[in-house]
C-alpha positions as CSV (number, residue, x, y, z in Angstrom):
1,M,1.6,58.5,101.5
2,D,4.1,57.0,103.8
3,A,4.8,54.2,101.3
4,S,5.3,56.5,98.4
5,K,7.5,58.8,100.5
6,R,9.6,55.8,101.5
7,K,9.9,54.7,97.8
8,I,11.1,58.2,96.9
9,E,13.7,58.1,99.8
10,E,14.9,54.6,98.7
11,A,15.2,55.8,95.1
12,E,17.3,58.8,96.3
13,L,19.5,56.5,98.3
14,Q,20.0,54.2,95.3
15,S,20.9,57.3,93.2
16,D,23.4,58.5,95.8
17,H,24.9,55.0,96.0
18,R,25.3,54.9,92.2
19,L,26.9,58.3,92.2
20,G,29.3,57.3,95.0
21,L,30.1,54.1,93.1
22,N,30.8,56.0,89.9
23,L,33.0,58.4,91.7
24,C,35.0,55.5,93.2
25,L,35.4,53.9,89.8
26,L,36.5,57.3,88.3
27,F,39.0,57.7,91.1
28,A,40.3,54.2,90.6
29,A,40.7,54.7,86.9
30,G,42.6,57.9,87.5
31,L,44.9,56.2,90.0
32,I,45.6,53.4,87.5
33,A,46.4,56.0,84.8
34,L,48.7,57.9,87.2
35,I,50.6,54.7,88.1
36,A,50.9,53.7,84.5
37,F,52.3,57.1,83.6
38,A,54.8,56.9,86.5
39,V,56.0,53.5,85.4
40,L,56.2,54.3,81.7
41,S,58.0,57.7,82.3
42,G,60.7,55.9,84.3
43,C,61.5,53.5,81.5
44,D,64.9,55.0,80.9
45,V,66.1,54.1,84.4
46,E,67.8,50.8,84.6
47,R,69.5,48.9,87.3
48,R,73.1,49.9,88.0
49,K,75.4,47.3,86.7
50,S,78.4,46.1,88.7
51,D,82.0,46.7,87.7
52,A,82.2,43.0,86.8
53,E,79.1,43.2,84.6
54,L,80.6,46.1,82.8
55,G,83.9,44.3,82.4
56,L,85.8,47.1,84.0
57,T,89.6,46.7,84.7
58,P,90.8,47.7,88.1
59,Q,91.8,51.1,86.8
60,Q,88.4,51.7,85.2
61,A,86.7,50.6,88.4
62,A,88.8,53.1,90.4
63,G,87.8,55.7,87.8
64,R,84.1,54.8,88.2
65,K,84.3,55.4,92.0
66,L,85.8,58.8,91.3
67,Y,83.1,59.5,88.7
68,D,80.5,58.6,91.3
69,N,82.0,60.9,93.8
70,Y,82.7,64.0,91.7
71,C,81.0,63.8,88.3
72,D,77.7,61.9,88.7
73,R,75.9,64.7,90.5
74,C,76.0,66.7,87.2
75,H,76.7,64.2,84.4
76,R,74.8,61.0,83.6
77,P,77.4,58.4,82.6
78,Y,75.2,56.1,80.4
79,S,73.0,58.8,78.8
80,T,73.4,61.7,76.5
81,K,70.8,63.5,78.6
82,G,72.4,65.8,81.1
83,K,71.7,66.9,84.6
84,K,73.4,70.2,85.3
85,G,76.1,69.3,82.7
86,P,75.9,67.1,79.6
87,G,75.4,63.4,79.7
88,L,78.7,61.7,78.9
89,K,77.6,58.5,77.2
90,G,80.0,58.1,74.2
91,V,81.9,61.2,75.0
92,F,85.1,59.8,73.4
93,Q,83.1,58.3,70.5
94,N,82.6,61.8,69.0
95,K,85.3,63.9,67.3
96,F,84.4,67.0,69.4
97,L,82.9,67.6,72.8
98,P,79.2,68.6,72.6
99,Q,79.2,71.9,74.5
100,T,82.7,73.3,73.8
101,G,83.5,72.0,70.4
102,L,86.9,71.1,71.6
103,P,88.5,67.8,70.4
104,A,87.2,64.8,72.3
105,N,90.5,63.5,73.5
106,D,92.3,62.8,76.8
107,E,94.2,66.1,76.8
108,R,91.2,68.4,76.4
109,V,89.0,66.4,78.9
110,T,91.9,66.5,81.4
111,D,92.1,70.3,81.0
112,I,88.3,70.5,81.7
113,I,88.6,68.2,84.7
114,R,91.5,70.1,86.2
115,N,90.4,73.7,85.4
116,G,86.7,73.4,85.2
117,R,84.3,75.3,82.9
118,P,82.1,78.3,83.7
119,D,79.4,76.1,85.3
120,M,81.8,73.4,86.5
121,P,84.4,73.4,89.2
122,G,88.0,72.4,88.6
123,Y,89.4,69.5,90.4
124,S,93.2,70.2,90.2
125,Q,93.4,70.6,93.9
126,V,91.3,67.5,94.6
127,L,92.4,64.8,92.1
128,T,95.9,63.5,91.5
129,S,97.3,62.8,88.1
130,Q,96.6,59.1,88.7
131,D,93.0,59.9,89.7
132,I,92.5,61.7,86.5
133,Q,94.0,58.9,84.5
134,D,91.7,56.4,86.2
135,L,88.7,58.7,85.6
136,L,89.6,59.0,81.9
137,A,90.0,55.2,81.7
138,Y,86.4,54.8,83.0
139,M,85.1,57.6,80.8
140,H,86.4,55.7,77.7
141,T,84.0,52.9,78.6
142,L,80.9,55.1,78.5
């Protein structure tokens, strides 16, 4: 009986070992799937290009710095997807601004920058006329 009892215990140990191995393999497969999902879902994120790579003039580069400081927290520059506000890729390529329906021109965009919108602060007390011209010059590159 001792020998048969030992065989039963060894069989149970082997069964427990297989179950543990299967659980490890299942966990590893799940982890690989999670990593693959994370990598693939981040595909629209690309390396930030330098001013030189974008071919920006000094005025446009100054506008980009202003954009980074004041606009980027709510507006993505190189995407039509927004954050809190709309993405601004191609903002001047369209005849009208996406949310307001106002003409997509320097005068209307300047008004929005200065006076704000219901969910956007105005920057008339923060940005000079030259700052706004620099910012517009950069936004025309988007």
